[in-house]
Every structure is written in structure tokens, then in C-alpha cells.
C-alpha positions as CSV (number, residue, x, y, z in Angstrom):
1,M,0.0,0.0,0.0
2,T,1.3,3.4,-1.0
3,K,0.6,6.8,0.7
4,K,-1.8,7.5,-2.2
5,D,-3.7,4.3,-1.6
6,L,-3.9,5.2,2.1
7,I,-5.3,8.6,1.3
8,D,-7.8,7.1,-1.1
9,S,-8.9,4.6,1.6
10,I,-9.5,7.4,4.1
11,I,-11.5,9.4,1.5
12,K,-13.8,6.4,1.0
13,E,-14.2,5.6,4.7
14,M,-14.6,9.2,6.0
15,S,-16.1,10.9,3.0
16,C,-13.7,13.8,3.3
17,S,-11.8,15.8,0.7
18,R,-8.5,14.7,-0.8
19,K,-6.7,17.7,0.8
20,E,-8.1,16.8,4.3
21,A,-7.1,13.2,3.9
22,A,-3.6,14.1,2.8
23,E,-3.2,16.4,5.7
24,L,-4.4,13.7,8.1
25,V,-1.9,11.2,6.8
26,D,1.0,13.7,6.8
27,T,0.2,14.8,10.3
28,F,0.0,11.1,11.5
29,F,3.3,10.2,10.0
30,E,5.0,13.4,11.3
31,T,3.7,12.7,14.8
32,I,5.0,9.2,14.7
33,K,8.4,10.4,13.4
34,S,8.8,13.1,16.0
35,K,7.8,10.8,18.9
36,I,10.3,8.2,17.8
37,E,13.0,10.9,17.5
38,Q,12.3,12.3,21.0
39,E,11.7,9.2,23.0
40,G,13.3,6.4,21.0
41,K,10.2,4.3,21.3
42,L,6.5,4.5,20.3
43,K,3.9,2.0,21.3
44,I,0.5,1.9,19.6
45,S,-1.9,-0.3,21.6
46,R,-3.3,-3.3,19.7
47,F,-0.9,-2.6,16.8
48,G,2.7,-2.7,17.8
49,T,5.9,-1.0,18.9
50,F,8.4,1.1,16.9
51,E,11.8,1.3,18.6
52,V,15.2,2.8,17.8
53,Y,18.0,0.2,17.7
54,R,21.7,1.0,17.5
55,K,23.6,-1.2,14.9
56,K,27.3,-1.6,15.6
57,E,30.1,-0.8,13.2
58,R,31.0,-3.8,11.0
59,I,32.8,-4.9,8.0
60,G,30.7,-5.6,4.9
61,R,31.6,-6.8,1.4
62,N,30.7,-5.4,-2.0
63,P,29.1,-8.4,-3.9
64,K,30.3,-7.1,-7.3
65,N,34.0,-7.1,-6.6
66,M,34.2,-8.8,-3.1
67,K,36.1,-5.8,-1.6
68,E,35.6,-5.3,2.1
69,A,34.3,-2.0,3.3
70,Q,33.7,-0.5,6.7
71,I,30.0,0.0,7.5
72,E,29.5,2.8,10.0
73,A,27.4,2.4,13.2
74,R,23.9,3.7,12.8
75,N,20.5,3.9,14.2
76,V,17.6,1.9,12.7
77,V,13.9,1.6,13.5
78,R,12.5,-1.8,14.4
79,F,8.8,-2.7,14.4
80,K,7.4,-5.5,16.5
81,G,3.7,-6.2,15.9
82,S,1.4,-6.8,18.8
83,S,0.1,-10.3,19.5
84,I,-3.3,-9.1,18.3
85,L,-1.9,-8.0,15.0
86,R,0.1,-11.2,14.6
87,N,-2.9,-13.3,15.4
88,S,-5.1,-11.5,12.9
89,I,-2.5,-12.0,10.2
90,N,-2.1,-15.7,10.9
91,K,-5.8,-16.6,10.8
């Protein structure tokens, strides 16, 4: 599902304008992003948890020429679905 698909779905469900639906989606994602940046973790009940995880520095390999390269340490976001979400997917 793309952002456009999500906006179209909101338009159908809520009977609102495209502009209002786009603003709603943008605000939702900006809120999630800012909370993860501030707190490092965001839990949405009955859906799941987004959490910042620190990856260590490591050595990787270019698959084309097999040369080794240093991969810098970085932060990544992990998502773990709630048991309710996992159970609904696995029905």
C-alpha cells in the first residue's frame, strides 16, 4: 500500500476531501516520526511498537568485486507487531 492508496482509503471511509485526507496522513506520520526521534520508542496499543535500535560498526563486502568496506554504526527503527496484529495476520 502506498501513501496515495492510504489517502484514497481514508477518502472512502470518512467521506472527506483529498486535501483533508492528505493532511491527516501527513500529520499522522510526522507525529510518529517526532515521537520516535524524541523518545526512541513508540507503542501503539493493539498494533505494535516502533523502537530505535543501534547497529554496531561492522565490515561488509561489495558483492560485485568482493572488496571489504567498513559500514558505519547507525540507528535503525525496528517494528514489532502486537500479538493481536500477529494473530489477525495468521488466521
